[in-house]
N, C-alpha and C positions, 0 to 999 in steps of 0.2 A: 642838538648835541648836548649830552650831559656828561659830567665827570662822576665816576663811581669810585669810592674809596673803601678799602677793606682794612679792618683793624684787628689787632691782637691775634687770637687763634684763627680767625677767618683768613687773615693775611698769610699765616703760616700754612694752613691747609690748602689754600688756593694757589700759593706760590707767586702772589703778586700783591702789591700795595694799592694799585689803582688802575683804571682804564678809562678811556673815553668812548662813549657809545654815540654813534651818529643818529640812530633812531631814538626818539624820546617816547618811552612807554607812557600810557596815560596815568598810571598810579604806581605807588610802591609795590602793591600786590602784583601788578602786571610785570614790573621789573623783576621781581622774584621769580615769577613764572618763566620769564625769558632766561634767567640764569639757570633755573632748574632744567630747562630744555637742552642745555649744553651736555647734560649727562655726567657720568662719572662722579667725581668729588663735588662738582657743582650741585648735582641733584641731592647729594647727601647734606651739604652745608645749608642749602636754601629750601630743603623740604618743608612742606607746610607745617609739620609738627615740630620743627626745630625752632627754639627760641632765638631769634635774631632781631636785634633792635636796629632801627633806622633813624637817621637824621637827614633833613633836607636843609641845606644852607645853614648848618650848625644848630638847627632846632629839632628837637625830638618830633617824630612823625609817625602816624598810624599807617596801616596798610592802605587805607582809602585816600591818603594824601595825594592830590593831583601833582603831576610833574610838569615843568615848563622847560623850554630850551634854556640852556646855560645854568640849570640847577646843578648843585653839587650834592650827591647822595652818599652818605656814609653808612656802612653796615658794621655792626660790632656785636659781640656776644654779650649777654647780660652779665653784669658784674655784681658781686656780693661784697659787702663791707662788714667790718666787725668793730 
């Protein structure tokens, strides 16, 4: 089981802040594919060409990052500063 958190505009577009998944995908990329497969807004938000950042257990992570049971995965849009 993993906990998935959605932040900022992702939270707004998806209409939820978090969820728990019983199945643990092998990587961040596989998790994104799973979310895309839901269709609708999910396929738009997590499309391969969309810039979405990920963190695992509060550390920035790449698409290749392996996932383990009890991980916490956060997704958020890129942020710009000035």
